[in-house]
mmCIF file of the N, C-alpha and C atoms, coordinates in Angstrom:
data_MODEL
# 
_entry.id   MODEL 
# 
loop_
_atom_site.group_PDB 
_atom_site.id 
_atom_site.type_symbol 
_atom_site.label_atom_id 
_atom_site.label_alt_id 
_atom_site.label_comp_id 
_atom_site.label_asym_id 
_atom_site.label_entity_id 
_atom_site.label_seq_id 
_atom_site.pdbx_PDB_ins_code 
_atom_site.Cartn_x 
_atom_site.Cartn_y 
_atom_site.Cartn_z 
_atom_site.occupancy 
_atom_site.B_iso_or_equiv 
_atom_site.pdbx_formal_charge 
_atom_site.auth_seq_id 
_atom_site.auth_comp_id 
_atom_site.auth_asym_id 
_atom_site.auth_atom_id 
_atom_site.pdbx_PDB_model_num 
ATOM 1   N N  . MET A 1 1  ? 114.664 129.717 109.480 1.00 0.00 ? 1  MET A N  1 
ATOM 2   C CA . MET A 1 1  ? 114.306 129.076 108.329 1.00 0.00 ? 1  MET A CA 1 
ATOM 3   C C  . MET A 1 1  ? 115.007 129.802 107.256 1.00 0.00 ? 1  MET A C  1 
ATOM 4   N N  . PRO A 1 2  ? 116.035 129.073 106.476 1.00 0.00 ? 2  PRO A N  1 
ATOM 5   C CA . PRO A 1 2  ? 116.592 129.833 105.228 1.00 0.00 ? 2  PRO A CA 1 
ATOM 6   C C  . PRO A 1 2  ? 115.491 130.012 104.187 1.00 0.00 ? 2  PRO A C  1 
ATOM 7   N N  . ASP A 1 3  ? 115.842 131.063 103.267 1.00 0.00 ? 3  ASP A N  1 
ATOM 8   C CA . ASP A 1 3  ? 114.870 131.432 102.051 1.00 0.00 ? 3  ASP A CA 1 
ATOM 9   C C  . ASP A 1 3  ? 115.060 130.483 101.059 1.00 0.00 ? 3  ASP A C  1 
ATOM 10  N N  . LEU A 1 4  ? 114.219 129.522 100.806 1.00 0.00 ? 4  LEU A N  1 
ATOM 11  C CA . LEU A 1 4  ? 114.389 128.572 99.795  1.00 0.00 ? 4  LEU A CA 1 
ATOM 12  C C  . LEU A 1 4  ? 113.319 128.886 98.703  1.00 0.00 ? 4  LEU A C  1 
ATOM 13  N N  . ASP A 1 5  ? 113.687 128.805 97.532  1.00 0.00 ? 5  ASP A N  1 
ATOM 14  C CA . ASP A 1 5  ? 112.413 128.864 96.440  1.00 0.00 ? 5  ASP A CA 1 
ATOM 15  C C  . ASP A 1 5  ? 112.060 127.565 96.182  1.00 0.00 ? 5  ASP A C  1 
ATOM 16  N N  . ASP A 1 6  ? 110.809 127.471 95.635  1.00 0.00 ? 6  ASP A N  1 
ATOM 17  C CA . ASP A 1 6  ? 110.004 126.062 95.394  1.00 0.00 ? 6  ASP A CA 1 
ATOM 18  C C  . ASP A 1 6  ? 110.981 125.140 94.685  1.00 0.00 ? 6  ASP A C  1 
ATOM 19  N N  . GLY A 1 7  ? 111.807 125.476 93.834  1.00 0.00 ? 7  GLY A N  1 
ATOM 20  C CA . GLY A 1 7  ? 112.725 124.329 93.110  1.00 0.00 ? 7  GLY A CA 1 
ATOM 21  C C  . GLY A 1 7  ? 113.809 123.755 94.206  1.00 0.00 ? 7  GLY A C  1 
ATOM 22  N N  . GLU A 1 8  ? 114.243 124.670 95.045  1.00 0.00 ? 8  GLU A N  1 
ATOM 23  C CA . GLU A 1 8  ? 115.318 124.185 96.055  1.00 0.00 ? 8  GLU A CA 1 
ATOM 24  C C  . GLU A 1 8  ? 114.529 123.368 97.036  1.00 0.00 ? 8  GLU A C  1 
ATOM 25  N N  . LYS A 1 9  ? 113.452 124.028 97.421  1.00 0.00 ? 9  LYS A N  1 
ATOM 26  C CA . LYS A 1 9  ? 112.743 123.167 98.398  1.00 0.00 ? 9  LYS A CA 1 
ATOM 27  C C  . LYS A 1 9  ? 112.329 121.759 97.946  1.00 0.00 ? 9  LYS A C  1 
ATOM 28  N N  . ALA A 1 10 ? 112.021 121.664 96.750  1.00 0.00 ? 10 ALA A N  1 
ATOM 29  C CA . ALA A 1 10 ? 111.555 120.526 96.073  1.00 0.00 ? 10 ALA A CA 1 
ATOM 30  C C  . ALA A 1 10 ? 112.741 119.424 96.193  1.00 0.00 ? 10 ALA A C  1 
ATOM 31  N N  . ALA A 1 11 ? 113.903 119.976 95.730  1.00 0.00 ? 11 ALA A N  1 
ATOM 32  C CA . ALA A 1 11 ? 115.149 119.305 95.412  1.00 0.00 ? 11 ALA A CA 1 
ATOM 33  C C  . ALA A 1 11 ? 115.626 118.668 96.908  1.00 0.00 ? 11 ALA A C  1 
ATOM 34  N N  . LEU A 1 12 ? 115.447 119.526 97.852  1.00 0.00 ? 12 LEU A N  1 
ATOM 35  C CA . LEU A 1 12 ? 115.754 119.002 99.261  1.00 0.00 ? 12 LEU A CA 1 
ATOM 36  C C  . LEU A 1 12 ? 114.852 118.031 99.798  1.00 0.00 ? 12 LEU A C  1 
ATOM 37  N N  . VAL A 1 13 ? 113.585 118.189 99.600  1.00 0.00 ? 13 VAL A N  1 
ATOM 38  C CA . VAL A 1 13 ? 112.598 117.191 99.994  1.00 0.00 ? 13 VAL A CA 1 
ATOM 39  C C  . VAL A 1 13 ? 112.953 115.758 99.250  1.00 0.00 ? 13 VAL A C  1 
ATOM 40  N N  . GLU A 1 14 ? 113.139 115.820 98.046  1.00 0.00 ? 14 GLU A N  1 
ATOM 41  C CA . GLU A 1 14 ? 113.489 114.661 97.261  1.00 0.00 ? 14 GLU A CA 1 
ATOM 42  C C  . GLU A 1 14 ? 114.625 113.991 97.706  1.00 0.00 ? 14 GLU A C  1 
ATOM 43  N N  . LEU A 1 15 ? 115.807 114.666 98.055  1.00 0.00 ? 15 LEU A N  1 
ATOM 44  C CA . LEU A 1 15 ? 117.056 114.305 98.711  1.00 0.00 ? 15 LEU A CA 1 
ATOM 45  C C  . LEU A 1 15 ? 116.642 113.590 99.932  1.00 0.00 ? 15 LEU A C  1 
ATOM 46  N N  . LEU A 1 16 ? 115.884 114.182 100.951 1.00 0.00 ? 16 LEU A N  1 
ATOM 47  C CA . LEU A 1 16 ? 115.564 113.593 102.168 1.00 0.00 ? 16 LEU A CA 1 
ATOM 48  C C  . LEU A 1 16 ? 114.918 112.278 102.020 1.00 0.00 ? 16 LEU A C  1 
ATOM 49  N N  . ARG A 1 17 ? 113.821 112.438 101.022 1.00 0.00 ? 17 ARG A N  1 
ATOM 50  C CA . ARG A 1 17 ? 113.057 111.132 100.982 1.00 0.00 ? 17 ARG A CA 1 
ATOM 51  C C  . ARG A 1 17 ? 113.931 110.062 100.352 1.00 0.00 ? 17 ARG A C  1 
ATOM 52  N N  . ASP A 1 18 ? 114.884 110.172 99.411  1.00 0.00 ? 18 ASP A N  1 
ATOM 53  C CA . ASP A 1 18 ? 115.804 109.286 98.914  1.00 0.00 ? 18 ASP A CA 1 
ATOM 54  C C  . ASP A 1 18 ? 116.737 108.666 99.932  1.00 0.00 ? 18 ASP A C  1 
ATOM 55  N N  . THR A 1 19 ? 117.142 109.613 100.731 1.00 0.00 ? 19 THR A N  1 
ATOM 56  C CA . THR A 1 19 ? 118.107 109.195 101.741 1.00 0.00 ? 19 THR A CA 1 
ATOM 57  C C  . THR A 1 19 ? 117.477 108.337 102.905 1.00 0.00 ? 19 THR A C  1 
ATOM 58  N N  . ILE A 1 20 ? 116.184 108.738 103.228 1.00 0.00 ? 20 ILE A N  1 
ATOM 59  C CA . ILE A 1 20 ? 115.459 107.929 104.174 1.00 0.00 ? 20 ILE A CA 1 
ATOM 60  C C  . ILE A 1 20 ? 115.150 106.620 103.705 1.00 0.00 ? 20 ILE A C  1 
ATOM 61  N N  . ALA A 1 21 ? 114.834 106.580 102.567 1.00 0.00 ? 21 ALA A N  1 
ATOM 62  C CA . ALA A 1 21 ? 114.318 105.144 101.875 1.00 0.00 ? 21 ALA A CA 1 
ATOM 63  C C  . ALA A 1 21 ? 115.490 104.311 101.666 1.00 0.00 ? 21 ALA A C  1 
ATOM 64  N N  . ALA A 1 22 ? 116.739 104.812 101.463 1.00 0.00 ? 22 ALA A N  1 
ATOM 65  C CA . ALA A 1 22 ? 117.942 103.928 101.216 1.00 0.00 ? 22 ALA A CA 1 
ATOM 66  C C  . ALA A 1 22 ? 118.604 103.696 102.466 1.00 0.00 ? 22 ALA A C  1 
ATOM 67  N N  . ASP A 1 23 ? 118.200 104.245 103.738 1.00 0.00 ? 23 ASP A N  1 
ATOM 68  C CA . ASP A 1 23 ? 118.892 103.965 104.828 1.00 0.00 ? 23 ASP A CA 1 
ATOM 69  C C  . ASP A 1 23 ? 118.517 102.475 105.367 1.00 0.00 ? 23 ASP A C  1 
ATOM 70  N N  . PRO A 1 24 ? 119.603 101.671 105.611 1.00 0.00 ? 24 PRO A N  1 
ATOM 71  C CA . PRO A 1 24 ? 119.171 100.293 106.137 1.00 0.00 ? 24 PRO A CA 1 
ATOM 72  C C  . PRO A 1 24 ? 118.649 100.203 107.513 1.00 0.00 ? 24 PRO A C  1 
ATOM 73  N N  . TYR A 1 25 ? 118.980 101.273 108.326 1.00 0.00 ? 25 TYR A N  1 
ATOM 74  C CA . TYR A 1 25 ? 118.341 101.317 109.652 1.00 0.00 ? 25 TYR A CA 1 
ATOM 75  C C  . TYR A 1 25 ? 117.101 102.417 109.660 1.00 0.00 ? 25 TYR A C  1 
ATOM 76  N N  . PRO A 1 26 ? 115.873 101.957 109.505 1.00 0.00 ? 26 PRO A N  1 
ATOM 77  C CA . PRO A 1 26 ? 114.739 102.949 109.479 1.00 0.00 ? 26 PRO A CA 1 
ATOM 78  C C  . PRO A 1 26 ? 114.502 103.655 110.843 1.00 0.00 ? 26 PRO A C  1 
ATOM 79  N N  . LYS A 1 27 ? 114.817 103.090 111.713 1.00 0.00 ? 27 LYS A N  1 
ATOM 80  C CA . LYS A 1 27 ? 114.443 103.278 113.205 1.00 0.00 ? 27 LYS A CA 1 
ATOM 81  C C  . LYS A 1 27 ? 115.897 104.180 113.847 1.00 0.00 ? 27 LYS A C  1 
ATOM 82  N N  . SER A 1 28 ? 116.723 104.345 113.154 1.00 0.00 ? 28 SER A N  1 
ATOM 83  C CA . SER A 1 28 ? 117.989 105.036 113.835 1.00 0.00 ? 28 SER A CA 1 
ATOM 84  C C  . SER A 1 28 ? 117.655 106.425 114.005 1.00 0.00 ? 28 SER A C  1 
ATOM 85  N N  . PRO A 1 29 ? 118.379 106.989 115.228 1.00 0.00 ? 29 PRO A N  1 
ATOM 86  C CA . PRO A 1 29 ? 118.218 108.500 115.430 1.00 0.00 ? 29 PRO A CA 1 
ATOM 87  C C  . PRO A 1 29 ? 118.680 109.419 114.164 1.00 0.00 ? 29 PRO A C  1 
ATOM 88  N N  . ARG A 1 30 ? 119.381 108.967 113.361 1.00 0.00 ? 30 ARG A N  1 
ATOM 89  C CA . ARG A 1 30 ? 119.758 109.959 112.145 1.00 0.00 ? 30 ARG A CA 1 
ATOM 90  C C  . ARG A 1 30 ? 118.588 109.843 111.398 1.00 0.00 ? 30 ARG A C  1 
ATOM 91  N N  . VAL A 1 31 ? 117.717 108.788 110.975 1.00 0.00 ? 31 VAL A N  1 
ATOM 92  C CA . VAL A 1 31 ? 116.679 108.847 110.098 1.00 0.00 ? 31 VAL A CA 1 
ATOM 93  C C  . VAL A 1 31 ? 115.500 109.423 110.875 1.00 0.00 ? 31 VAL A C  1 
ATOM 94  N N  . ARG A 1 32 ? 115.431 109.406 112.089 1.00 0.00 ? 32 ARG A N  1 
ATOM 95  C CA . ARG A 1 32 ? 114.232 110.133 112.868 1.00 0.00 ? 32 ARG A CA 1 
ATOM 96  C C  . ARG A 1 32 ? 114.384 111.587 112.731 1.00 0.00 ? 32 ARG A C  1 
ATOM 97  N N  . ALA A 1 33 ? 115.907 111.909 112.713 1.00 0.00 ? 33 ALA A N  1 
ATOM 98  C CA . ALA A 1 33 ? 116.065 113.594 112.647 1.00 0.00 ? 33 ALA A CA 1 
ATOM 99  C C  . ALA A 1 33 ? 115.738 113.982 111.168 1.00 0.00 ? 33 ALA A C  1 
ATOM 100 N N  . LEU A 1 34 ? 116.072 112.992 110.114 1.00 0.00 ? 34 LEU A N  1 
ATOM 101 C CA . LEU A 1 34 ? 115.889 113.515 108.843 1.00 0.00 ? 34 LEU A CA 1 
ATOM 102 C C  . LEU A 1 34 ? 114.294 113.533 108.634 1.00 0.00 ? 34 LEU A C  1 
ATOM 103 N N  . ARG A 1 35 ? 113.575 112.615 109.252 1.00 0.00 ? 35 ARG A N  1 
ATOM 104 C CA . ARG A 1 35 ? 112.020 112.637 109.024 1.00 0.00 ? 35 ARG A CA 1 
ATOM 105 C C  . ARG A 1 35 ? 111.523 113.929 109.725 1.00 0.00 ? 35 ARG A C  1 
ATOM 106 N N  . ARG A 1 36 ? 111.956 114.380 110.895 1.00 0.00 ? 36 ARG A N  1 
ATOM 107 C CA . ARG A 1 36 ? 111.412 115.756 111.461 1.00 0.00 ? 36 ARG A CA 1 
ATOM 108 C C  . ARG A 1 36 ? 111.769 116.836 110.587 1.00 0.00 ? 36 ARG A C  1 
ATOM 109 N N  . VAL A 1 37 ? 113.004 116.948 109.903 1.00 0.00 ? 37 VAL A N  1 
ATOM 110 C CA . VAL A 1 37 ? 113.238 118.004 109.011 1.00 0.00 ? 37 VAL A CA 1 
ATOM 111 C C  . VAL A 1 37 ? 112.321 117.867 107.788 1.00 0.00 ? 37 VAL A C  1 
ATOM 112 N N  . LEU A 1 38 ? 112.074 116.698 107.300 1.00 0.00 ? 38 LEU A N  1 
ATOM 113 C CA . LEU A 1 38 ? 111.198 116.427 106.172 1.00 0.00 ? 38 LEU A CA 1 
ATOM 114 C C  . LEU A 1 38 ? 109.738 116.907 106.587 1.00 0.00 ? 38 LEU A C  1 
ATOM 115 N N  . ASP A 1 39 ? 109.372 116.615 107.710 1.00 0.00 ? 39 ASP A N  1 
ATOM 116 C CA . ASP A 1 39 ? 107.931 117.060 108.108 1.00 0.00 ? 39 ASP A CA 1 
ATOM 117 C C  . ASP A 1 39 ? 107.914 118.500 108.325 1.00 0.00 ? 39 ASP A C  1 
ATOM 118 N N  . LYS A 1 40 ? 108.970 119.240 108.519 1.00 0.00 ? 40 LYS A N  1 
ATOM 119 C CA . LYS A 1 40 ? 109.022 120.689 108.660 1.00 0.00 ? 40 LYS A CA 1 
ATOM 120 C C  . LYS A 1 40 ? 108.800 121.324 107.208 1.00 0.00 ? 40 LYS A C  1 
ATOM 121 N N  . LEU A 1 41 ? 109.545 120.775 106.332 1.00 0.00 ? 41 LEU A N  1 
ATOM 122 C CA . LEU A 1 41 ? 109.565 121.222 104.986 1.00 0.00 ? 41 LEU A CA 1 
ATOM 123 C C  . LEU A 1 41 ? 108.324 120.843 104.269 1.00 0.00 ? 41 LEU A C  1 
ATOM 124 N N  . GLU A 1 42 ? 107.822 119.707 104.488 1.00 0.00 ? 42 GLU A N  1 
ATOM 125 C CA . GLU A 1 42 ? 106.618 119.193 103.684 1.00 0.00 ? 42 GLU A CA 1 
ATOM 126 C C  . GLU A 1 42 ? 105.695 118.447 104.868 1.00 0.00 ? 42 GLU A C  1 
ATOM 127 N N  . PRO A 1 43 ? 104.822 119.092 105.309 1.00 0.00 ? 43 PRO A N  1 
ATOM 128 C CA . PRO A 1 43 ? 103.956 118.358 106.443 1.00 0.00 ? 43 PRO A CA 1 
ATOM 129 C C  . PRO A 1 43 ? 103.257 117.169 105.896 1.00 0.00 ? 43 PRO A C  1 
ATOM 130 N N  . PRO A 1 44 ? 103.094 116.054 106.580 1.00 0.00 ? 44 PRO A N  1 
ATOM 131 C CA . PRO A 1 44 ? 102.576 114.813 105.964 1.00 0.00 ? 44 PRO A CA 1 
ATOM 132 C C  . PRO A 1 44 ? 100.995 115.153 105.953 1.00 0.00 ? 44 PRO A C  1 
ATOM 133 N N  . PRO A 1 45 ? 100.277 114.428 104.857 1.00 0.00 ? 45 PRO A N  1 
ATOM 134 C CA . PRO A 1 45 ? 98.694  114.765 104.820 1.00 0.00 ? 45 PRO A CA 1 
ATOM 135 C C  . PRO A 1 45 ? 97.961  114.456 106.081 1.00 0.00 ? 45 PRO A C  1 
ATOM 136 N N  . PRO A 1 46 ? 96.921  114.958 106.323 1.00 0.00 ? 46 PRO A N  1 
ATOM 137 C CA . PRO A 1 46 ? 96.234  114.426 107.513 1.00 0.00 ? 46 PRO A CA 1 
ATOM 138 C C  . PRO A 1 46 ? 95.629  113.189 107.508 1.00 0.00 ? 46 PRO A C  1 
ATOM 139 N N  . ARG A 1 47 ? 95.705  112.467 108.634 1.00 0.00 ? 47 ARG A N  1 
ATOM 140 C CA . ARG A 1 47 ? 95.210  111.060 108.712 1.00 0.00 ? 47 ARG A CA 1 
ATOM 141 C C  . ARG A 1 47 ? 93.601  111.090 108.439 1.00 0.00 ? 47 ARG A C  1 
ATOM 142 N N  . PRO A 1 48 ? 93.101  109.922 107.929 1.00 0.00 ? 48 PRO A N  1 
ATOM 143 C CA . PRO A 1 48 ? 91.594  109.995 107.688 1.00 0.00 ? 48 PRO A CA 1 
ATOM 144 C C  . PRO A 1 48 ? 91.043  109.758 109.230 1.00 0.00 ? 48 PRO A C  1 
ATOM 145 N N  . ALA A 1 49 ? 89.727  110.000 109.181 1.00 0.00 ? 49 ALA A N  1 
ATOM 146 C CA . ALA A 1 49 ? 89.093  109.938 110.320 1.00 0.00 ? 49 ALA A CA 1 
ATOM 147 C C  . ALA A 1 49 ? 88.714  108.332 110.725 1.00 0.00 ? 49 ALA A C  1 
ATOM 148 N N  . PRO A 1 50 ? 88.896  108.087 111.967 1.00 0.00 ? 50 PRO A N  1 
ATOM 149 C CA . PRO A 1 50 ? 88.644  106.645 112.415 1.00 0.00 ? 50 PRO A CA 1 
ATOM 150 C C  . PRO A 1 50 ? 87.120  106.268 112.165 1.00 0.00 ? 50 PRO A C  1 
ATOM 151 N N  . TYR A 1 51 ? 86.986  104.919 112.056 1.00 0.00 ? 51 TYR A N  1 
ATOM 152 C CA . TYR A 1 51 ? 85.437  104.418 111.897 1.00 0.00 ? 51 TYR A CA 1 
ATOM 153 C C  . TYR A 1 51 ? 84.926  104.793 113.160 1.00 0.00 ? 51 TYR A C  1 
ATOM 154 N N  . PRO A 1 52 ? 83.567  105.051 113.275 1.00 0.00 ? 52 PRO A N  1 
ATOM 155 C CA . PRO A 1 52 ? 82.801  105.251 114.432 1.00 0.00 ? 52 PRO A CA 1 
ATOM 156 C C  . PRO A 1 52 ? 82.793  103.951 115.440 1.00 0.00 ? 52 PRO A C  1 
ATOM 157 N N  . HIS A 1 53 ? 82.613  104.341 116.694 1.00 0.00 ? 53 HIS A N  1 
ATOM 158 C CA . HIS A 1 53 ? 82.610  103.159 117.650 1.00 0.00 ? 53 HIS A CA 1 
ATOM 159 C C  . HIS A 1 53 ? 81.451  102.313 117.387 1.00 0.00 ? 53 HIS A C  1 
ATOM 160 N N  . PRO A 1 54 ? 81.501  100.936 117.602 1.00 0.00 ? 54 PRO A N  1 
ATOM 161 C CA . PRO A 1 54 ? 80.294  100.347 117.374 1.00 0.00 ? 54 PRO A CA 1 
ATOM 162 C C  . PRO A 1 54 ? 79.164  100.531 118.511 1.00 0.00 ? 54 PRO A C  1 
ATOM 163 N N  . LYS A 1 55 ? 77.960  100.169 118.162 1.00 0.00 ? 55 LYS A N  1 
ATOM 164 C CA . LYS A 1 55 ? 76.998  100.423 119.128 1.00 0.00 ? 55 LYS A CA 1 
ATOM 165 C C  . LYS A 1 55 ? 77.051  99.416  120.272 1.00 0.00 ? 55 LYS A C  1 
ATOM 166 N N  . PRO A 1 56 ? 76.670  99.709  121.520 1.00 0.00 ? 56 PRO A N  1 
ATOM 167 C CA . PRO A 1 56 ? 76.663  98.684  122.592 1.00 0.00 ? 56 PRO A CA 1 
ATOM 168 C C  . PRO A 1 56 ? 75.584  97.719  122.327 1.00 0.00 ? 56 PRO A C  1 
ATOM 169 N N  . ALA A 1 57 ? 75.784  96.458  122.841 1.00 0.00 ? 57 ALA A N  1 
ATOM 170 C CA . ALA A 1 57 ? 74.989  95.381  122.578 1.00 0.00 ? 57 ALA A CA 1 
ATOM 171 C C  . ALA A 1 57 ? 73.475  95.871  123.331 1.00 0.00 ? 57 ALA A C  1 
ATOM 172 N N  . GLY A 1 58 ? 72.456  95.623  122.676 1.00 0.00 ? 58 GLY A N  1 
ATOM 173 C CA . GLY A 1 58 ? 71.149  95.860  123.137 1.00 0.00 ? 58 GLY A CA 1 
ATOM 174 C C  . GLY A 1 58 ? 70.420  96.995  122.623 1.00 0.00 ? 58 GLY A C  1 
ATOM 175 N N  . GLU A 1 59 ? 71.083  97.729  121.931 1.00 0.00 ? 59 GLU A N  1 
ATOM 176 C CA . GLU A 1 59 ? 70.509  98.898  121.049 1.00 0.00 ? 59 GLU A CA 1 
ATOM 177 C C  . GLU A 1 59 ? 70.070  98.340  119.904 1.00 0.00 ? 59 GLU A C  1 
ATOM 178 N N  . PRO A 1 60 ? 68.816  98.614  119.322 1.00 0.00 ? 60 PRO A N  1 
ATOM 179 C CA . PRO A 1 60 ? 68.339  97.998  118.104 1.00 0.00 ? 60 PRO A CA 1 
ATOM 180 C C  . PRO A 1 60 ? 68.991  98.858  116.806 1.00 0.00 ? 60 PRO A C  1 
ATOM 181 N N  . SER A 1 61 ? 69.036  98.245  115.738 1.00 0.00 ? 61 SER A N  1 
ATOM 182 C CA . SER A 1 61 ? 69.631  99.031  114.573 1.00 0.00 ? 61 SER A CA 1 
ATOM 183 C C  . SER A 1 61 ? 68.552  100.104 114.170 1.00 0.00 ? 61 SER A C  1 
ATOM 184 N N  . LEU A 1 62 ? 68.935  100.977 113.261 1.00 0.00 ? 62 LEU A N  1 
ATOM 185 C CA . LEU A 1 62 ? 67.851  101.837 112.700 1.00 0.00 ? 62 LEU A CA 1 
ATOM 186 C C  . LEU A 1 62 ? 66.813  101.175 111.929 1.00 0.00 ? 62 LEU A C  1 
ATOM 187 N N  . LEU A 1 63 ? 66.999  100.163 111.350 1.00 0.00 ? 63 LEU A N  1 
ATOM 188 C CA . LEU A 1 63 ? 65.949  99.548  110.573 1.00 0.00 ? 63 LEU A CA 1 
ATOM 189 C C  . LEU A 1 63 ? 64.910  98.750  111.582 1.00 0.00 ? 63 LEU A C  1 
ATOM 190 N N  . LEU A 1 64 ? 65.437  98.215  112.519 1.00 0.00 ? 64 LEU A N  1 
ATOM 191 C CA . LEU A 1 64 ? 64.630  97.615  113.655 1.00 0.00 ? 64 LEU A CA 1 
ATOM 192 C C  . LEU A 1 64 ? 63.906  98.621  114.438 1.00 0.00 ? 64 LEU A C  1 
ATOM 193 N N  . ALA A 1 65 ? 64.504  99.752  114.745 1.00 0.00 ? 65 ALA A N  1 
ATOM 194 C CA . ALA A 1 65 ? 63.959  100.858 115.548 1.00 0.00 ? 65 ALA A CA 1 
ATOM 195 C C  . ALA A 1 65 ? 62.670  101.478 114.782 1.00 0.00 ? 65 ALA A C  1 
ATOM 196 N N  . ASN A 1 66 ? 62.789  101.497 113.432 1.00 0.00 ? 66 ASN A N  1 
ATOM 197 C CA . ASN A 1 66 ? 61.734  102.188 112.735 1.00 0.00 ? 66 ASN A CA 1 
ATOM 198 C C  . ASN A 1 66 ? 60.564  101.133 112.477 1.00 0.00 ? 66 ASN A C  1 
ATOM 199 N N  . GLY A 1 67 ? 60.726  99.845  112.765 1.00 0.00 ? 67 GLY A N  1 
ATOM 200 C CA . GLY A 1 67 ? 59.767  99.015  112.634 1.00 0.00 ? 67 GLY A CA 1 
ATOM 201 C C  . GLY A 1 67 ? 59.820  98.195  111.179 1.00 0.00 ? 67 GLY A C  1 
ATOM 202 N N  . LYS A 1 68 ? 60.766  98.623  110.467 1.00 0.00 ? 68 LYS A N  1 
ATOM 203 C CA . LYS A 1 68 ? 60.808  98.065  109.015 1.00 0.00 ? 68 LYS A CA 1 
ATOM 204 C C  . LYS A 1 68 ? 61.812  96.800  109.280 1.00 0.00 ? 68 LYS A C  1 
ATOM 205 N N  . ARG A 1 69 ? 61.542  95.794  108.615 1.00 0.00 ? 69 ARG A N  1 
ATOM 206 C CA . ARG A 1 69 ? 62.220  94.625  108.474 1.00 0.00 ? 69 ARG A CA 1 
ATOM 207 C C  . ARG A 1 69 ? 62.663  94.427  107.110 1.00 0.00 ? 69 ARG A C  1 
ATOM 208 N N  . PRO A 1 70 ? 64.034  93.997  106.866 1.00 0.00 ? 70 PRO A N  1 
ATOM 209 C CA . PRO A 1 70 ? 64.353  93.906  105.458 1.00 0.00 ? 70 PRO A CA 1 
ATOM 210 C C  . PRO A 1 70 ? 63.647  92.408  104.825 1.00 0.00 ? 70 PRO A C  1 
ATOM 211 N N  . GLY A 1 71 ? 63.281  92.647  103.671 1.00 0.00 ? 71 GLY A N  1 
ATOM 212 C CA . GLY A 1 71 ? 62.508  91.615  102.812 1.00 0.00 ? 71 GLY A CA 1 
ATOM 213 C C  . GLY A 1 71 ? 61.161  91.585  103.042 1.00 0.00 ? 71 GLY A C  1 
ATOM 214 N N  . ARG A 1 72 ? 60.566  92.413  103.792 1.00 0.00 ? 72 ARG A N  1 
ATOM 215 C CA . ARG A 1 72 ? 58.999  92.268  104.218 1.00 0.00 ? 72 ARG A CA 1 
ATOM 216 C C  . ARG A 1 72 ? 58.494  93.646  103.483 1.00 0.00 ? 72 ARG A C  1 
ATOM 217 N N  . ARG A 1 73 ? 57.299  93.509  103.014 1.00 0.00 ? 73 ARG A N  1 
ATOM 218 C CA . ARG A 1 73 ? 56.613  94.776  102.347 1.00 0.00 ? 73 ARG A CA 1 
ATOM 219 C C  . ARG A 1 73 ? 55.389  95.031  103.142 1.00 0.00 ? 73 ARG A C  1 
# 
């Protein structure tokens, strides 16, 4: 890995992003290689956690399991 200061690294990242965005073939091997280089220079942010799996049918919800019904006092 070459020694780059923050300004040089930012310029290279900006150039890679502009080149990738302007390419008419986003799935080409050239663009894939450029994205791999960009990921090494500036890793993408982590993906958000997926939603939890739905409950299987037949299990009562928390409200019904506690004996509380909405709308009743």
